[in-house]
Every structure is written in C-alpha cells, then in structure tokens.
N, C-alpha and C positions, 0 to 999 in steps of 0.2 A: 523416443527422441522427439524433440519439438523445437520450434524456432520462435523468435520474438520479432514482431514487426509493428509498424504503425497501424493503429486501428483505422478502419474505414467505416463509413456510415452503414454499409451492408452488414457489418459485424454486430450492430446494435442488438438484434434479437438474441444472439448468443451471449452477449455481455449481460443483457438484462436477465436472461435465464440464470446467470451466475449471481448477479447482484441482488435480485429481488428477494430470494430466500434469506440472504445474509441480512439485508435491511429489515425484512419483516420479522426476523427472529429477535431483533433489538438487543443482541448479546455482545456485539463487538464494535459496531459503528455508532457514533453519535449522530445518527440520522433518524428522522421521524419514521417509525416503522410503517406509517401510513403513506409515505411518500408516493406520489403518482409517477407513472413511467416517464411522462414528459419532463418533470422536474429532475428525475434521476438522470435522464439522458443529458439534460442541460448541464447538470453538475459533473457528469463523467466525461462529456465530450466538449462542451463549450468553454467552461471555466478553466480547465487545466491547460498548461502550456503544451503538453504532449499526452496522448493516450495510446497505449500499446495493448496488443494481445499476444499471448503465447498459443501457438497452434501445433497440433500434431501433424504427422506427415500427410494426413488426408485433409488438412485444412480445418479440422474441428477446433474451435476455441476452447482451450483448457483453463485459461486464466487471463486476467487483465490488470493493467496498472495505469496510474496517472502520475505525472510529474508537474509541479507548479511551483511558483515562488511561495515560500512559507508566509511572507508578508509583503506588502508594497513598500516603496520608498527605501528607508534605511535598512530594512530587513530582506530586501529582494535578492541578496546574494546567497541566502539559505534556501535550499530546495525543500519541498515537502512531497511526499508520495503516498499513494494508497494502492492496495492490492486486494484481489479476490481471486480465488481458485475454485473451479468446479469440484464438488466433493468427490466425484469419480476419478479425478486426477490427483488428489492429495496423496502425498507420500512418494511422488515421482520427481520431486525437486523443482516443481514449477514455481512455487512462491520464492524459493531461494534464487532461482535464475532470474525471475522478474525483479527482485530486489537488487541483485548485482547489476543487472542491465540498467535499472533506474539510476543507480549510483554512477555508473559509467556514462550514461547519457547526460545526467545532470552535470557531471564534471565537464563534459565536452561543451555544454551550454554555458559554462563559466561559473556555475554555482560552486561555492567553497565549502559547503557543508550540507548535510541533509538532516532534517528534524522531523520526528513523528510527534505530533502535538498531544495525542490522546490515545495511548495504547491501554486498553482496559486490562486491569490487573488479573482478571480471570481468564484472559486470552493467553493461556500458558504456552501454547504452540507458537504463537507469534512472538512472544517475549523470548522464548528460547532461540528462535531463528534469528531475530534481530540482534540479540547478544552475540550469537555465533558469528554473525556477519560484521561484528565490530561496533555495534551501536551500544551506547551506555545510557543508563537511566540517569538523567541529570535533574530530575525533579519528580515529585509525586504529589498528585492533587487528591487530597483525602476526600473520600465519599463523593467523588465528582461524577460518577456514572450510576444511573439508576437501572441496574440489571434486572430483567424480568424474573429471574430465578433467585438470585443471591441478594437482592435488595441493593442498597448503596454500597458500591465498591470503589476502590481507588482507581485512578488513571495515571499513567506515567508519561512523562515527556522524555523522548529518547533522541540522542544526537550522535552524529559522526562527522568528523572533518573529512573533506573530499580533496584535500591538497597536502603536499609535503610527505607523502608516503608511497613509495614505489609498489608496495604490496597491498595497496588500497582495496582492491577488489577480490582478494582471496579471503577465504573463510578463516577465522581464528579458531584454535582448538576450544572445545567446550569444556 
C-alpha cells in the first residue's frame, strides 16, 4: 500500500536517488545523462506546477511525478507530466497510480488534456501503461531519440482528453 502527496524539499534526496540512474542511463528521458543534481532539482521542483511523491506506509519514497503546462500561452490548457519509480517498487502499481493521480490533479487544476511529448519507442512498459490508461499515440517522431544501446529510435507524442468523460480515470482494457 502507498499514498501520494505533495513533494517536500526534504524528499529531494530520495527523489534524486530515483531520478539519477534513470537520467544517467540515457534510455528513456531526453535529459543530458551528465545533468548535475542542482539542475535536476531545479527541473523537478522549480519548473513544474506540482511535484508529488508516492510513499509506502513507512514514508519511503517509491516514485515521483510532476505536472506542468505543456506549453505557455495558447497551449497552457494542456498538461504535461513525467514519472519515475524506484526499481525496487516496480510492478506494484506505483506508476499507474501516479499517472491516474496526475490526470485527476491536472483536471482539478483546469487542464483539459494531458500530453506526453516524447515517449521513447523502446520504453515498452511505459507505452503499454499509458495506452492502458487511455492515452493514444497521436504522432511519431522518426529517429528522434539517440538511444545508447539501440541507436536512433522513434519517439511518440501521446495525448488524452481530461474532460467530457465520466470514466476518465479508470483503466481501459488492454
């Protein structure tokens, strides 16, 4: 069992322990693998509209998410989100819960849709989960990501409306 709450500055060491290996691997995020901790903290805590953590009953951080406007100005009604889960917590529904929570929170903030701008095509687990949660691939960017193992691979833009559907936050059958 776990709960999701607003992240606090004291959570940063646990968040960084999750993000650093993800960023360093260079396999799923379009982030410089050499990003320093201060820049990562700024990107995860200062730029987003909201930062969250999923914690177990002992308060250990299992995963983290951010919500922000996808664009400024005319695109500010569409949310963007990002997620990372501790490898030891994978398979426990943390990413799914964080994504459902992000949609719910974004909707409550007035966003009308959520868009993932750059889902690496080799990130099959994320693609399966986002599709199961109702996101559709609305575009593919050919050879857009330089994967350290597979070379140039596609990246997908995924989108989901956040209004006009009473079953918005339930999973769709796979």
